[in-house]
N, C-alpha and C positions, 0 to 999 in steps of 0.2 A: 554655232558651232555645228547646228543640227544641219541647217541649211546649206553648208559647204559639205557636211557627209553627203547630202541627198544629192546635190548636185556631180560630187565626186561619182558617186553610185550611179547616177544618170549617163553621164559618159562613156564610162566602164562598160554597162554593158550596152547601148547601142553602140560602142566600137565592137564589143564582144557578137554581136548580134551579124554586122556584116560580114566581120572577118573570119566566123566562124561559119555564119552559115556559106560564102565563095567559098572555104573550105571544103566544106561536106558536101556542097554542087560539084569541086573537079572532084574528088574522091568517086562520088558517085554518080559521076557524069548525068547529072541533073539536067537537064533542060528546060523550057519553058513550048517548045515544039513538040514534044514525047506527050502523046493522047492517052487518055485513061483506059482500060479495058472496059468501058460502057461506049466509048466510042467508037473503038477500033472491030470489037467484036458485035455490032449492033444487028440484035437479028428482032428486034420490036418486039420479044417475049422473054426472055430471062435480061439478055444485057441492054438494060436501057438507063440513060442517064435519069436521074434522079431529079426533080424542081428542088433549087435550095429550099424553101421551106417546109417541104416533105423531106426531105434529110434532116435538116436541123429538129423536126419532131420524134422521128427515128428515133436521133443521137439522146436527145431527152430521154426517149420511152425507155433507152437501153439502161442510162445510168439508174433514173427513179426505178425501173426496177416493172 
């Protein structure tokens, strides 16, 4: 019974992920062609894209305090 519940829940989560994600993309006009501000306003001083590993470290430092 638990396996059936797990499978049904997994299928519902996957279906919701794709349907709600597409809905959000339509409503907010999301697109992969949109560039982030660090690329649009790149000046080499203030607006610089961060390296993913540095960004991950800053994320955890902000959470940990």
